[in-house]
N, CA, C and O atoms as CSV, one atom per row, in Angstrom:
chain,resi,resn,atom,element,x,y,z
A,1,MET,N,N,135.778,-53.100,113.733
A,1,MET,CA,C,135.636,-51.766,114.535
A,1,MET,C,C,135.068,-50.794,114.117
A,1,MET,O,O,135.847,-49.842,114.073
A,2,PHE,N,N,133.721,-50.467,113.660
A,2,PHE,CA,C,133.017,-49.846,112.799
A,2,PHE,C,C,131.588,-50.534,113.961
A,2,PHE,O,O,130.893,-49.951,114.793
A,3,SER,N,N,131.613,-51.630,113.619
A,3,SER,CA,C,130.717,-52.204,115.158
A,3,SER,C,C,130.527,-52.081,116.433
A,3,SER,O,O,129.443,-52.169,117.010
A,4,ALA,N,N,131.963,-51.796,117.084
A,4,ALA,CA,C,131.965,-50.964,118.876
A,4,ALA,C,C,131.794,-50.025,118.441
A,4,ALA,O,O,130.869,-49.765,119.211
A,5,PHE,N,N,131.894,-48.396,117.284
A,5,PHE,CA,C,131.432,-48.059,117.741
A,5,PHE,C,C,129.764,-47.939,117.495
A,5,PHE,O,O,129.094,-47.183,118.200
A,6,SER,N,N,129.427,-48.396,116.899
A,6,SER,CA,C,127.643,-48.104,116.593
A,6,SER,C,C,127.181,-47.800,117.810
A,6,SER,O,O,126.812,-46.723,118.277
A,7,SER,N,N,127.296,-49.775,118.655
A,7,SER,CA,C,127.273,-49.715,119.727
A,7,SER,C,C,126.980,-48.838,120.739
A,7,SER,O,O,126.007,-48.573,121.446
A,8,ILE,N,N,128.298,-48.405,120.575
A,8,ILE,CA,C,128.895,-46.918,121.151
A,8,ILE,C,C,127.223,-45.856,121.609
A,8,ILE,O,O,126.547,-45.703,122.626
A,9,ASP,N,N,127.169,-45.234,119.865
A,9,ASP,CA,C,125.901,-44.797,119.794
A,9,ASP,C,C,124.429,-45.238,120.386
A,9,ASP,O,O,123.566,-44.493,120.850
A,10,TYR,N,N,124.393,-46.664,120.234
A,10,TYR,CA,C,123.142,-46.880,120.606
A,10,TYR,C,C,123.018,-47.432,121.811
A,10,TYR,O,O,122.047,-48.187,121.860
A,11,ASN,N,N,123.794,-47.327,123.084
A,11,ASN,CA,C,123.927,-46.821,124.388
A,11,ASN,C,C,123.675,-45.565,123.982
A,11,ASN,O,O,122.508,-45.343,123.657
A,12,SER,N,N,124.911,-44.154,123.866
A,12,SER,CA,C,124.394,-43.626,124.219
A,12,SER,C,C,123.326,-42.442,123.551
A,12,SER,O,O,123.377,-41.212,123.580
A,13,ILE,N,N,122.395,-43.342,122.972
A,13,ILE,CA,C,120.818,-42.553,122.579
A,13,ILE,C,C,120.023,-43.079,123.772
A,13,ILE,O,O,119.191,-42.415,124.392
A,14,ARG,N,N,120.336,-44.226,124.004
A,14,ARG,CA,C,119.235,-44.680,125.518
A,14,ARG,C,C,120.035,-43.632,126.890
A,14,ARG,O,O,119.932,-43.801,128.105
A,15,ALA,N,N,120.648,-42.789,126.299
A,15,ALA,CA,C,120.796,-42.304,128.059
A,15,ALA,C,C,119.552,-41.752,128.150
A,15,ALA,O,O,118.600,-42.005,127.413
A,16,LYS,N,N,119.589,-40.763,129.349
A,16,LYS,CA,C,118.568,-40.622,129.886
A,16,LYS,C,C,119.436,-38.717,130.352
A,16,LYS,O,O,118.614,-37.801,130.384
A,17,THR,N,N,120.603,-38.414,130.586
A,17,THR,CA,C,120.391,-37.374,130.604
A,17,THR,C,C,122.161,-36.987,129.213
A,17,THR,O,O,122.783,-37.709,128.433
A,18,PRO,N,N,122.245,-35.840,129.530
A,18,PRO,CA,C,123.680,-35.612,128.391
A,18,PRO,C,C,124.934,-35.895,128.869
A,18,PRO,O,O,125.831,-36.436,128.223
A,19,ALA,N,N,125.007,-35.375,130.468
A,19,ALA,CA,C,126.127,-36.694,131.095
A,19,ALA,C,C,126.034,-37.750,130.864
A,19,ALA,O,O,126.873,-38.106,130.037
A,20,GLU,N,N,125.209,-38.725,131.290
A,20,GLU,CA,C,124.762,-39.853,130.907
A,20,GLU,C,C,125.911,-40.023,129.951
A,20,GLU,O,O,126.993,-40.594,130.091
A,21,THR,N,N,125.201,-39.152,128.605
A,21,THR,CA,C,125.282,-39.518,126.937
A,21,THR,C,C,127.082,-39.589,127.193
A,21,THR,O,O,127.547,-40.729,127.219
A,22,ALA,N,N,127.788,-38.749,127.324
A,22,ALA,CA,C,128.751,-38.386,127.344
A,22,ALA,C,C,129.871,-40.061,128.481
A,22,ALA,O,O,130.807,-40.602,127.894
A,23,VAL,N,N,129.546,-40.462,129.736
A,23,VAL,CA,C,129.969,-41.165,130.009
A,23,VAL,C,C,129.690,-41.851,129.715
A,23,VAL,O,O,130.402,-42.759,130.146
A,24,LYS,N,N,128.573,-42.386,128.804
A,24,LYS,CA,C,128.329,-43.950,128.037
A,24,LYS,C,C,129.578,-44.024,127.092
A,24,LYS,O,O,130.439,-44.901,127.162
A,25,ARG,N,N,129.559,-42.925,126.146
A,25,ARG,CA,C,129.931,-42.861,124.688
A,25,ARG,C,C,131.506,-43.453,125.370
A,25,ARG,O,O,132.089,-44.394,124.831
A,26,LEU,N,N,132.272,-42.491,127.069
A,26,LEU,CA,C,133.154,-42.720,126.888
A,26,LEU,C,C,134.338,-43.629,127.942
A,26,LEU,O,O,135.471,-43.636,128.422
A,27,ASN,N,N,132.583,-44.580,127.791
A,27,ASN,CA,C,132.412,-45.490,128.383
A,27,ASN,C,C,133.412,-46.933,127.038
A,27,ASN,O,O,134.265,-47.809,127.183
A,28,GLY,N,N,132.505,-46.309,125.757
A,28,GLY,CA,C,132.719,-47.333,124.741
A,28,GLY,C,C,134.165,-47.353,124.662
A,28,GLY,O,O,134.910,-48.333,124.644
A,29,ILE,N,N,134.472,-46.008,124.612
A,29,ILE,CA,C,136.119,-45.574,123.910
A,29,ILE,C,C,136.601,-46.636,125.012
A,29,ILE,O,O,137.272,-47.538,124.510
A,30,GLY,N,N,136.472,-46.708,125.979
A,30,GLY,CA,C,137.722,-47.570,126.944
A,30,GLY,C,C,137.380,-48.540,126.226
A,30,GLY,O,O,138.110,-48.822,125.275
A,31,GLU,N,N,135.757,-49.596,126.564
A,31,GLU,CA,C,135.344,-50.789,125.749
A,31,GLU,C,C,136.814,-51.006,124.952
A,31,GLU,O,O,137.694,-51.722,125.431
A,32,VAL,N,N,136.977,-50.215,123.533
A,32,VAL,CA,C,137.247,-50.083,122.165
A,32,VAL,C,C,139.594,-50.512,122.736
A,32,VAL,O,O,140.499,-51.241,122.329
A,33,LEU,N,N,139.437,-49.720,123.548
A,33,LEU,CA,C,140.986,-49.489,124.331
A,33,LEU,C,C,141.238,-50.747,124.609
A,33,LEU,O,O,141.916,-51.405,123.821
A,34,SER,N,N,140.685,-51.370,125.906
A,34,SER,CA,C,141.098,-51.923,126.825
A,34,SER,C,C,140.434,-53.728,125.126
A,34,SER,O,O,140.184,-54.849,125.568
A,35,GLY,N,N,140.386,-53.594,124.361
A,35,GLY,CA,C,140.749,-54.380,123.210
A,35,GLY,C,C,141.754,-54.411,122.822
A,35,GLY,O,O,141.739,-55.359,122.037
A,36,LEU,N,N,143.441,-53.672,122.831
A,36,LEU,CA,C,144.381,-53.609,122.840
A,36,LEU,C,C,145.654,-53.914,123.243
A,36,LEU,O,O,146.314,-53.264,124.053
A,37,ASP,N,N,146.062,-55.110,122.555
A,37,ASP,CA,C,146.805,-56.216,123.662
A,37,ASP,C,C,148.351,-55.395,122.982
A,37,ASP,O,O,148.812,-55.694,121.880
A,38,MET,N,N,148.824,-54.587,123.697
A,38,MET,CA,C,150.304,-54.546,123.760
A,38,MET,C,C,152.270,-55.321,123.441
A,38,MET,O,O,153.328,-54.888,122.984
A,39,SER,N,N,151.556,-57.148,124.266
A,39,SER,CA,C,152.634,-58.009,124.087
A,39,SER,C,C,152.291,-58.533,122.537
A,39,SER,O,O,152.897,-59.546,122.188
A,40,THR,N,N,151.351,-57.917,121.559
A,40,THR,CA,C,150.542,-58.847,120.278
A,40,THR,C,C,151.975,-57.855,118.987
A,40,THR,O,O,152.468,-58.310,117.955
A,41,ILE,N,N,152.214,-56.550,119.613
A,41,ILE,CA,C,153.077,-55.480,118.691
A,41,ILE,C,C,154.290,-56.661,119.313
A,41,ILE,O,O,154.804,-57.196,120.296
A,42,GLN,N,N,154.216,-56.499,117.447
A,42,GLN,CA,C,155.744,-57.298,116.122
A,42,GLN,C,C,156.421,-56.874,115.806
A,42,GLN,O,O,157.622,-56.819,116.067
A,43,THR,N,N,155.661,-56.364,114.999
A,43,THR,CA,C,155.801,-54.712,113.430
A,43,THR,C,C,155.547,-54.312,113.423
A,43,THR,O,O,154.380,-54.373,113.808
A,44,GLN,N,N,156.171,-52.876,112.909
A,44,GLN,CA,C,156.319,-51.545,112.549
A,44,GLN,C,C,154.637,-51.063,112.397
A,44,GLN,O,O,154.000,-50.237,113.051
A,45,ASP,N,N,154.200,-51.995,111.192
A,45,ASP,CA,C,153.054,-51.745,111.459
A,45,ASP,C,C,152.045,-52.075,112.183
A,45,ASP,O,O,150.907,-51.740,111.855
A,46,ASP,N,N,152.384,-53.018,113.644
A,46,ASP,CA,C,151.245,-53.491,114.671
A,46,ASP,C,C,151.517,-52.086,115.976
A,46,ASP,O,O,150.871,-51.919,117.010
A,47,MET,N,N,152.932,-51.073,115.335
A,47,MET,CA,C,153.122,-50.440,116.293
A,47,MET,C,C,152.244,-48.982,115.682
A,47,MET,O,O,151.562,-48.323,116.467
A,48,ALA,N,N,152.347,-48.649,114.411
A,48,ALA,CA,C,151.014,-47.697,114.091
A,48,ALA,C,C,150.120,-47.784,114.273
A,48,ALA,O,O,149.620,-46.931,115.006
A,49,HIS,N,N,149.105,-49.084,113.638
A,49,HIS,CA,C,148.019,-49.142,114.187
A,49,HIS,C,C,147.466,-49.108,115.917
A,49,HIS,O,O,146.297,-48.985,116.283
A,50,ALA,N,N,148.784,-49.268,116.871
A,50,ALA,CA,C,148.148,-49.131,118.194
A,50,ALA,C,C,148.070,-47.904,118.298
A,50,ALA,O,O,146.959,-47.455,118.580
A,51,LEU,N,N,149.211,-46.949,118.107
A,51,LEU,CA,C,149.589,-45.357,118.034
A,51,LEU,C,C,148.266,-45.536,117.577
A,51,LEU,O,O,147.386,-45.416,118.429
A,52,TRP,N,N,147.809,-45.892,115.990
A,52,TRP,CA,C,146.567,-44.947,115.566
A,52,TRP,C,C,145.811,-44.144,116.530
A,52,TRP,O,O,145.627,-42.992,116.924
A,53,THR,N,N,145.261,-46.124,116.803
A,53,THR,CA,C,143.610,-46.776,117.729
A,53,THR,C,C,144.030,-45.050,118.860
A,53,THR,O,O,143.048,-44.342,119.082
A,54,LEU,N,N,145.290,-44.607,119.392
A,54,LEU,CA,C,144.986,-44.477,121.103
A,54,LEU,C,C,145.091,-42.204,120.562
A,54,LEU,O,O,144.733,-41.141,121.070
A,55,ASP,N,N,145.707,-42.614,119.471
A,55,ASP,CA,C,145.320,-40.881,118.369
A,55,ASP,C,C,144.076,-40.375,118.182
A,55,ASP,O,O,143.678,-39.219,118.323
A,56,THR,N,N,143.233,-41.817,117.697
A,56,THR,CA,C,141.517,-41.760,116.998
A,56,THR,C,C,140.536,-42.289,119.008
A,56,THR,O,O,139.365,-42.513,119.314
A,57,ALA,N,N,141.573,-42.267,119.640
A,57,ALA,CA,C,140.657,-42.790,121.257
A,57,ALA,C,C,140.842,-41.249,121.627
A,57,ALA,O,O,139.774,-40.658,121.469
A,58,ASP,N,N,141.813,-40.462,122.047
A,58,ASP,CA,C,141.582,-39.263,122.538
A,58,ASP,C,C,141.846,-37.920,121.431
A,58,ASP,O,O,142.245,-36.820,121.813
A,59,LYS,N,N,141.605,-38.189,120.313
A,59,LYS,CA,C,140.124,-37.114,119.438
A,59,LYS,C,C,138.434,-37.122,119.957
A,59,LYS,O,O,137.405,-36.450,119.889
A,60,CYS,N,N,139.174,-38.845,120.708
A,60,CYS,CA,C,137.099,-38.823,120.434
A,60,CYS,C,C,136.736,-38.051,122.060
A,60,CYS,O,O,135.840,-37.329,122.496
A,61,ILE,N,N,138.012,-38.691,122.617
A,61,ILE,CA,C,137.749,-37.939,124.535
A,61,ILE,C,C,137.722,-36.190,124.295
A,61,ILE,O,O,136.893,-35.426,124.791
A,62,ARG,N,N,138.607,-35.898,123.602
A,62,ARG,CA,C,138.397,-34.309,123.041
A,62,ARG,C,C,137.390,-34.033,123.149
A,62,ARG,O,O,136.892,-33.484,124.131
A,63,THR,N,N,136.700,-34.448,121.859
A,63,THR,CA,C,135.468,-33.827,121.936
A,63,THR,C,C,134.982,-34.177,122.076
A,63,THR,O,O,134.834,-34.455,120.886
A,64,ILE,N,N,134.218,-34.697,122.529
A,64,ILE,CA,C,133.111,-35.452,124.102
A,64,ILE,C,C,133.757,-34.249,124.953
A,64,ILE,O,O,132.970,-33.302,124.975
A,65,LEU,N,N,134.975,-33.985,125.680
A,65,LEU,CA,C,134.588,-33.017,126.295
A,65,LEU,C,C,134.425,-32.444,126.111
A,65,LEU,O,O,134.265,-31.880,127.193
A,66,THR,N,N,134.047,-31.111,124.704
A,66,THR,CA,C,134.191,-29.967,124.228
A,66,THR,C,C,132.606,-29.978,123.872
A,66,THR,O,O,131.876,-28.999,123.713
A,67,GLU,N,N,132.206,-31.656,123.773
A,67,GLU,CA,C,130.769,-31.046,123.657
A,67,GLU,C,C,129.819,-31.187,124.621
A,67,GLU,O,O,128.630,-30.994,124.370
A,68,PHE,N,N,130.307,-31.577,125.947
A,68,PHE,CA,C,129.176,-31.437,127.008
A,68,PHE,C,C,130.433,-30.525,127.923
A,68,PHE,O,O,130.525,-30.823,129.114
A,69,ARG,N,N,131.347,-29.474,127.397
A,69,ARG,CA,C,131.311,-28.933,128.526
A,69,ARG,C,C,130.573,-27.839,129.160
A,69,ARG,O,O,131.116,-27.033,129.915
A,70,THR,N,N,129.265,-27.814,128.832
A,70,THR,CA,C,128.758,-26.364,129.738
A,70,THR,C,C,127.337,-27.554,130.524
A,70,THR,O,O,126.192,-27.177,130.774
A,71,GLU,N,N,127.940,-29.097,130.779
A,71,GLU,CA,C,126.899,-29.721,131.460
A,71,GLU,C,C,126.658,-29.768,133.113
A,71,GLU,O,O,127.772,-30.112,133.508
A,72,ARG,N,N,126.146,-29.673,133.832
A,72,ARG,CA,C,126.002,-29.672,135.292
A,72,ARG,C,C,126.720,-30.669,136.076
A,72,ARG,O,O,127.016,-30.465,137.253
A,73,ALA,N,N,126.979,-31.639,135.514
A,73,ALA,CA,C,127.598,-33.379,135.922
A,73,ALA,C,C,128.891,-33.385,135.273
A,73,ALA,O,O,129.474,-34.440,135.022
A,74,LYS,N,N,129.552,-31.780,134.876
A,74,LYS,CA,C,130.595,-31.964,133.726
A,74,LYS,C,C,131.983,-33.011,135.094
A,74,LYS,O,O,132.540,-34.005,134.628
A,75,ASP,N,N,132.264,-32.652,136.381
A,75,ASP,CA,C,132.796,-33.064,136.925
A,75,ASP,C,C,133.350,-34.737,136.484
A,75,ASP,O,O,134.511,-35.070,136.245
A,76,GLN,N,N,131.755,-35.865,136.468
A,76,GLN,CA,C,131.515,-36.725,136.168
A,76,GLN,C,C,132.587,-37.171,134.881
A,76,GLN,O,O,133.302,-38.170,134.803
A,77,VAL,N,N,132.412,-36.048,133.921
A,77,VAL,CA,C,132.339,-36.261,132.436
A,77,VAL,C,C,133.848,-36.537,132.272
A,77,VAL,O,O,134.320,-37.468,131.619
A,78,VAL,N,N,134.750,-35.321,133.154
A,78,VAL,CA,C,135.933,-34.679,133.321
A,78,VAL,C,C,136.353,-36.010,133.714
A,78,VAL,O,O,136.955,-36.599,132.816
A,79,ARG,N,N,136.190,-36.736,134.938
A,79,ARG,CA,C,137.003,-37.495,135.805
A,79,ARG,C,C,137.293,-38.885,134.733
A,79,ARG,O,O,138.357,-39.430,134.440
A,80,GLU,N,N,135.784,-39.207,134.273
A,80,GLU,CA,C,135.958,-40.386,133.435
A,80,GLU,C,C,136.774,-40.000,132.519
A,80,GLU,O,O,137.307,-41.052,132.165
A,81,ALA,N,N,137.435,-38.741,131.599
A,81,ALA,CA,C,138.024,-38.971,130.229
A,81,ALA,C,C,139.495,-37.966,130.799
A,81,ALA,O,O,140.095,-37.195,130.051
A,82,LYS,N,N,139.785,-38.160,131.971
A,82,LYS,CA,C,141.474,-37.853,132.226
A,82,LYS,C,C,141.339,-39.514,132.195
A,82,LYS,O,O,141.828,-40.329,131.412
A,83,GLY,N,N,140.724,-39.640,133.031
A,83,GLY,CA,C,141.156,-41.024,133.781
A,83,GLY,C,C,141.284,-42.374,131.784
A,83,GLY,O,O,141.772,-43.499,131.882
A,84,LEU,N,N,141.135,-42.223,131.386
A,84,LEU,CA,C,140.700,-42.583,130.105
A,84,LEU,C,C,142.654,-42.266,129.536
A,84,LEU,O,O,143.626,-43.021,129.543
A,85,LEU,N,N,142.420,-40.232,128.944
A,85,LEU,CA,C,142.787,-39.632,129.325
A,85,LEU,C,C,144.402,-40.346,129.646
A,85,LEU,O,O,144.850,-41.140,128.819
A,86,ASP,N,N,145.103,-40.043,130.726
A,86,ASP,CA,C,146.290,-41.343,131.466
A,86,ASP,C,C,146.515,-42.505,130.909
A,86,ASP,O,O,147.589,-43.080,130.732
A,87,LEU,N,N,145.099,-42.927,130.552
A,87,LEU,CA,C,145.860,-44.286,129.650
A,87,LEU,C,C,145.743,-44.087,128.800
A,87,LEU,O,O,145.785,-45.218,128.315
A,88,ILE,N,N,145.551,-43.255,127.778
A,88,ILE,CA,C,146.237,-43.734,126.699
A,88,ILE,C,C,147.765,-43.096,126.877
A,88,ILE,O,O,148.478,-43.614,126.018
A,89,ALA,N,N,148.574,-42.083,127.753
A,89,ALA,CA,C,149.711,-40.942,127.647
A,89,ALA,C,C,150.078,-43.117,128.046
A,89,ALA,O,O,150.141,-44.107,127.317
A,90,LEU,N,N,150.178,-42.947,129.129
A,90,LEU,CA,C,150.937,-44.675,129.808
A,90,LEU,C,C,150.985,-45.464,128.745
A,90,LEU,O,O,151.999,-46.162,128.770
A,91,ALA,N,N,149.814,-45.775,127.141
A,91,ALA,CA,C,149.993,-46.985,126.287
A,91,ALA,C,C,150.576,-45.864,125.967
A,91,ALA,O,O,150.053,-45.016,126.690
A,92,ARG,N,N,151.402,-45.341,125.261
A,92,ARG,CA,C,151.816,-44.629,124.109
A,92,ARG,C,C,153.439,-44.292,124.059
A,92,ARG,O,O,154.273,-44.027,123.193
A,93,ASP,N,N,153.371,-44.549,126.275
A,93,ASP,CA,C,154.887,-44.359,126.407
A,93,ASP,C,C,155.197,-46.024,126.947
A,93,ASP,O,O,156.250,-46.523,127.344
A,94,GLU,N,N,154.035,-46.537,126.805
A,94,GLU,CA,C,154.850,-48.351,126.590
A,94,GLU,C,C,154.646,-48.092,125.162
A,94,GLU,O,O,155.467,-48.848,124.644
A,95,ILE,N,N,154.328,-47.768,124.668
A,95,ILE,CA,C,154.734,-48.482,122.758
A,95,ILE,C,C,156.048,-47.392,122.138
A,95,ILE,O,O,156.272,-46.918,121.024
A,96,SER,N,N,156.428,-47.337,122.869
A,96,SER,CA,C,157.325,-45.179,123.031
A,96,SER,C,C,159.082,-46.723,123.552
A,96,SER,O,O,160.071,-47.348,123.170
A,97,GLY,N,N,158.087,-46.372,124.696
A,97,GLY,CA,C,159.448,-47.809,125.209
A,97,GLY,C,C,160.312,-48.973,124.505
A,97,GLY,O,O,161.531,-49.096,124.620
A,98,TYR,N,N,159.259,-49.999,123.580
A,98,TYR,CA,C,158.805,-50.896,123.217
A,98,TYR,C,C,159.965,-50.601,122.086
A,98,TYR,O,O,161.125,-51.002,122.182
A,99,ARG,N,N,159.414,-49.795,120.952
A,99,ARG,CA,C,160.233,-49.189,119.698
A,99,ARG,C,C,161.756,-49.388,120.356
A,99,ARG,O,O,162.737,-50.015,119.957
A,100,ASP,N,N,161.573,-48.772,121.251
A,100,ASP,CA,C,163.450,-48.126,121.482
A,100,ASP,C,C,164.068,-49.397,121.751
A,100,ASP,O,O,165.157,-49.555,121.200
A,101,ASP,N,N,163.678,-50.257,122.400
A,101,ASP,CA,C,164.170,-51.120,122.677
A,101,ASP,C,C,163.797,-52.474,121.688
A,101,ASP,O,O,163.738,-53.594,122.196
A,102,ASN,N,N,163.619,-52.316,120.621
A,102,ASN,CA,C,163.801,-53.303,120.237
A,102,ASN,C,C,163.490,-52.638,118.362
A,102,ASN,O,O,163.176,-53.450,117.492
A,103,ALA,N,N,163.614,-51.427,118.098
A,103,ALA,CA,C,164.358,-50.737,116.738
A,103,ALA,C,C,164.901,-51.791,116.393
A,103,ALA,O,O,164.060,-52.454,115.786
A,104,PHE,N,N,165.712,-52.236,116.440
A,104,PHE,CA,C,166.418,-53.113,115.066
A,104,PHE,C,C,166.106,-54.476,115.378
A,104,PHE,O,O,166.890,-55.423,115.433
A,105,SER,N,N,164.572,-54.461,115.622
A,105,SER,CA,C,164.558,-56.484,115.588
A,105,SER,C,C,163.164,-55.956,114.589
A,105,SER,O,O,163.268,-56.624,113.561
A,106,LEU,N,N,162.233,-55.274,114.499
A,106,LEU,CA,C,161.017,-54.577,114.062
A,106,LEU,C,C,161.276,-54.493,112.648
A,106,LEU,O,O,161.944,-53.610,112.111
A,107,SER,N,N,160.662,-55.544,112.025
A,107,SER,CA,C,160.866,-56.135,110.643
A,107,SER,C,C,160.067,-54.873,110.209
A,107,SER,O,O,158.942,-54.926,110.705
A,108,ALA,N,N,160.292,-53.544,109.314
A,108,ALA,CA,C,159.877,-52.561,108.212
A,108,ALA,C,C,158.192,-52.622,106.951
A,108,ALA,O,O,158.016,-51.737,106.113
């Protein structure tokens, strides 16, 4: 997991503008999130790990939005961030639905 985040930092260093840096970081977060496979959630621990990953990504995205708030190309950054935040919300809803449907079959 840490290697994925280090590549995000390497890619953002190579960016030409602050907005490009933000978008590259957001794309890196999207790559990490794309590795989540909701169909593999079998246990409460799997569910907790998925939710932790989503919460961490959410916090990182919001930090990027705060850091790049004053940039001229803010619209592109905001669009990219909003798309990721929307996907995180959908994933949380899916996990919540999974949890409600399988509350008694998951092991503790």
